[in-house]
N, C-alpha and C positions, 0 to 999 in steps of 0.2 A: 502492500498501499506504500500511495509518495501519494504524502497531506502537503493541500493549498488554501494559500484561507485560511487554516485551523479544519479543513474537513479533509476528510482523503476520497482517492482518489480508487475508487473501487475497479478493481484490472476482471475481465470475465474472460475464456475468450474467443468468443467474437466482437464482443466493443470493451470501451474503457468507463464506468460509470465519475466523472470529470464533475468538476463544478462548473456550479455557473458560469457563467464570462459576460459583459458589454458586449465582443465579437458575433454572440450569437443570436443577437434579438431578429436580426433579418428573414433564420429563420426562421423562429423559436414563432413569430408576428404569419410570419408565410403559413402557418401549419391549425397555429390558433388561429386562424380568420377561416379555415373549413367549417363549416357550419357541424360535418359531423361528431368533430376534431370537440367543440364546442358545447354541442347537446350531451355530448359523452361528459364533459367535468359538472362539478357545479358553479367552480370560478367565476369562467372566459366568457363573458356576453356573446355578443352569437347579435348584429355589428359586434368585428374587436376601436375600442374605443384608437384615437395617439393617444399613444406620447399611456397604456397601460401597459404592457411587455417591460415596455423599458422601467418603467416603477415596482414589477417587479423583480427582474432582474435587481437592477439599487437594492431593496428590502434585502433581497438572499444574501446577498454582496456584505451589505455592513455587517461589520463586527459585529454591533448585537444581537442577530436575528432567532428567531422565530418558530422558522423554516428552513432548512438545510433541505438545496436545492441543486444536485446533482441533470445529467445534461448524459443521452447513449449515446454515447460517441464512437460513434465504428474507423473513423480513418486511419488511427491505426492496422486495422484490417481490410482495410483499402473498400468502404463500404462509409456512406452519410455522415457527416461529421454531426448534427441532427436529427437522432433517429426516436425524437421523444422523449418528454424529461419523466421525472420521478424525484418526492421528495419527501420530508419527514415533517411533519409537524408539532415541535416541542406539545403536552401536554403533560400535565402533572401526578405528583407520585412516580415520575422518572420515565415515562411511556410516552408513545409517537400510533400520529395518523401517518398514512404512508398514504400519498397519494400518484398518482402516475394517469399518464396519455402518451401512446402510440403516432408517431404519423404515417398516416394515411399509403403510405405505398411500403412500411415494414407494416400493415395487416398481418394477421396469415398468420407470420414468422414461430412465433413465440419468442421476439424480441421478449411481451412484460412478460413473460416467467422469469425469464433471463434472466434482469434488472431487480424482480419485486425478490425473483430468490439474493442474488448478490446484496441488496443492503440486508437482507433477513440474515445471511452467514455472514456478512461480517460487519453487522448489527449496531455501526458509526458512532450509533450516538450511547454506546451498553445500556441496551434502552429495559431492563424486565418486563413488559409485554410493548405489539401493536397495536394499530388497529386498523380498519376499513371499511371501509362502503360502498357497495357498483348500483344503481343502478336498474330494479327487477328487471330490466330492456337495453343490459349489453348482464347475459348468460355469460356467454366470455369473461368477460374479466373475472366473472363469482369464480371460471374454472381457476386462473390463475390465486389468485387468492389459496383456492383449493390444495391448487395442485403445490402451494410453498407450505402447508401448514397451518394453513390461517383456521379454525372453528368458526363453522356458521356459526353469530349471538343471537341476530332474528327482523325482525324486519321497526322498520320506519323511512320516517320523513324527508327530505332534502331538497331544501328551495338551489336549485337550476336558474344560473339566471341568465344563458343562454334563450331558454325555454317561458323562458316567465311562470314561470311555476312548481311545486311542490311537489314530488317524486319521489313515487316508495324506494329504499334502496333494502340490501338484505347490506347487512351487519355482520362481521368477523375479527377473532379476536383470535394473537401470539402472543404465550406466554415464552418468553426466549430463557425467563431465569428463577 
């Protein structure tokens, strides 16, 4: 593991999970503008307003952040520089919430499974537990979590900015210690 900005880079056979940087802005904005990506996440509005991703990257790079963000970077393996984004939002009691999205050109390639598995096995924040939730209409994302060892906790609802509505979710947890 290489440490950059007090955040580790996690290496996998297919790509690196490296801290987000401002040079990622154009590609992240490009993919985040895709309505299919926005509709699968709670925090991406559609259409994407100017400056939103730049602010997201600035917050992610701040020393006093509450979310660590990694880019799925395949350049060392002759693939895309930004294939997706994965994050850990700090919660209380040494827990984090996992969030991720994959760029459409890399859908159905098991990229999300590899990224979540790498984040869980690396456990860069030394968490005791991780949580995640996915929309009911995204069963592929639920499978990513169960493949990584997460257990189903129950149903809930989350507001989705792109949909402008509350959406039913499945919630998962993984005890690490």
